[in-house]
N, C-alpha and C positions, 0 to 999 in steps of 0.2 A: 570895750568900749559901748559907753551908752546906747541904749535904744532912743530915739526920738519916738515922739507922736507922729509927727508929718509926714512921715516916709512908707509909703505905700507894699502893703506885701506883693510878691512877683506869683503870679499865679501862671499853672501852665497848663494849658486847655490840649488836650489830644482827642481829634474829629476821627471815629473808626469810618474809612470811605469802602463802602461798598463797589466792587468791580461790575460792572454792566448794568447798573441802575437797578440792580435787586428786583421787587416787585412790580416797579415802575420804571423797569428798564423794555427797551425795544427786541430783544435777543431771542424770546420766548415767538413773537409774534412772528420773524422769518421762519419757525419749527413749524409754527400751525399752520403757516401759506403752505408749506411743504408738503404738508400732511396732505392735507385739503387737495393740492393739486393733485399727490398720487392718487387719493381715492376716486377722484373725477377719471383720471385716465384706467384705474381699472373699472369701474363701474361701464365707462365710455368701451373697452374691450369687453367685457360683457355682454351689451346691447346687443355689441357688432357679431360676435359668435352666435347671438341667438338669429341673428338677420340671414344669416347664408345656410345655404343647406348643408346638408351632413359628407357630401362630395369632395365640397368647399371646403368642408374643415378638416377634413383627412389628406388634403390638398396639403392645408397649410402647415397642418403637422408634420407631413410628408417632409417638407420644405426647412424646418427648424431642425429635422431629427437629422444627427451624427451620424446615422447608418446610409451606405450608399446603398442603393438592391438595383439590380439590373431590371427587376419586373416589380413592379409598383402596382398596389389594389386600390390605387385613387390618381388622380390628377384634376385639379383644381382648376385649370384653365378652362377657359370660355371660347377658347379660337376651334382648335382644329379641330378638338371629341366632344366640346361641349362640354367640356368638365366629368365625362361620363370616365366610369371607371373602366381601363384598358383589359385587366385579366377578367374580370367580372361578366363582359360581353364579351371582347376575344382577343387574340394576342393581338398585335403591330403585324407583326406577319402574315395574321389572316387576313387583315381589314385592308394590306395593301393587296394581298391575292386576288382576293374578292375584288379589287378596284380593278384591276387588271383584267381580270376575268370580264366582269363590267363593258370597260373599255374593248375589249377582245369581241364582244358579241356586238357592242351598238355598231362597228364598225361591219362583222361579218353582215348583219342585216343590212345596213347601208351598201353594202356591194350585191345583195339578192334584188333590193328595191332598183339599183342603177342597171344590172343584169336586164330584170323585167321593162326597161323602160327603152335602153340598147336593142333590144328585141325587137320591140314594136315598132322601133326608128328602119329597122332594116328594108323592108317592103313596106311597099302601099297598102298589100292587101291585109299584111300582118299590121299595119297600123290601123287600118277600117276596122280590126276586130278588135282589138286596145280602146275602142271607142265607149265600150262598155268596161272599163274598169280606171279604179281611184283606186290610190296606192299613197298613205301615208303613213309616219310613223307617230305612234301613241304611248303613252307611259305602261300599256299591255303587251306590246310588241308590234311587228311590222304588217297593218291591216294590207290586206290587198280586195277590192273591195270591186263583184261584179253584180251588174246589174241593166235593166233592160233599158232599152230606148222607147221612145214615143212609138216609132216604124219597125223595130227588131227585139221580139222577147226571148229571153235565154233560155225558158219553156215553153212548151206547146200547151195555151190557154191554159185553164186550172187542173194542169196534171205536174207531175215531176218529169214528164218528158222531156231530156234536153235538147237542145237544138244543136248544131252541128258547129255553131260559132263557140258555148260553150264547151265543146268536149276539147274543141281545140284550142280553147284558151284554159282548160284546166291540164290537159299535156304539157303546155308552154308550163304552166306555173307549178306544176308538179317538179319540172325539169330542175328548175330554180331552187324550190325547195328542200331537195337531194342535197345541194350543194353545203347545208347546213346539220347541225342535227336538234333543231328548238323542236319541242312538240306546237301541234295545230291545234287550234280549235276552230270549228266549223257553224255557221251560222244563218239560218236561211231568214229572210224579214218579205213579210208578205204584204202589197196595198190592200186596201180594206174595199169590201165588195159592199153593193146596195142593198139596204134592208130585206129589199124583195127573194133573197134567198132563205126557202126553210130553214137550213141550217147555216150560219156562217161558217164556209170553207178553211179561214185563215189559218187556224191551228194546224189542221190535217196538211194542209198545201204546204206551210211552211217545212213542218215535219219533214215532209217527205220530201223535199225539194232539198234540205240538208243531210238526209241518210242518201241518197241519189248523187250527191257533191260526194261525199263518204269515199262511195263505190266507184267513183269515176278516179278521184284520187289515187287509190288503192290498184285502179287496172293500171294507170299512167306508171305506175312504179314506186311510189310511196309508201315505205313499209305501214300497217296496220298499226302496231305500236309506238308510231310516231301522233297518233291523234290524240288528243286531249280528250276532248267533247263535241258532241256534236246535238245543237240546239235550234229548236224552230219558235222562233220570237214574234211570231202572226206580222198584228196591222201596230205591238205596241212601241214600236222605233221609227219616227220615219223620217225621210232623208228629204221631203219634201212635204209642205204645210198641208197639200192639197190631199188627201188622205186617200185617193181614188189614182192617184196620177202613177204612171207607171213607174218612176223610177223610185218609189219603192219596193218594187219587187227585186231583190238582189241578195246577194249572199256575202259573205266576210270571210276570209279565208286571214289567219292570223297566225303569224309566227312569234307565239308565247315568249317573252323575256324567261329568263331563266337565273341570273342576277340582278339584280340591284345594289345601288350603294347606301349606304346606311347615311 
């Protein structure tokens, strides 16, 4: 067959298609976004770990650890133990035991206080003597304060000679103190004296009175080993802002705490 000039040749054109768009596609953007997110999470974790304490970091590590231990060197909580390491400070058993001893001690001191108040309410004469007494609980322990009244002193003049009222009160307090085993602290305070004195007697007077009360407690049956300290405070700690007031002449007998909660 003769080929004619007016017939166009058939040209087959094959186009190569690249999946995903190649350089101009969007798949790489997804991968890059995942990478940036991972890096942000990584640096955020580093910042958080750098902003917490060592105890909390150990607590977090223990939380993700596969090992299960009965005793741990760290606790990351901030409630019951404040994130403090249990084994470093003391065991849980020791903590509970100390708390129970503290509560028992508080209860015993409260019973001593109630016993003294009940003793004062038994008779009018006893109640009159207990007008010299103030009882309160403090962080240091149970404080029994004996003080002068305007019309009646616990010591004669500027001496350490006790009045009958003081001797009676010391005997009653010693009976109550023997019901517990807490150590006892004795502190004597004095009112200020006029400047006309050649030698200010506040220091020797307060010290002599504290020592005398120590002797009275021993005579009343309180063992000498129970006395922790005997102190004269002079007029350095006033109960009444009027420094020469009789109320500033006082003796404090303290049943000291032996246990305190952490």
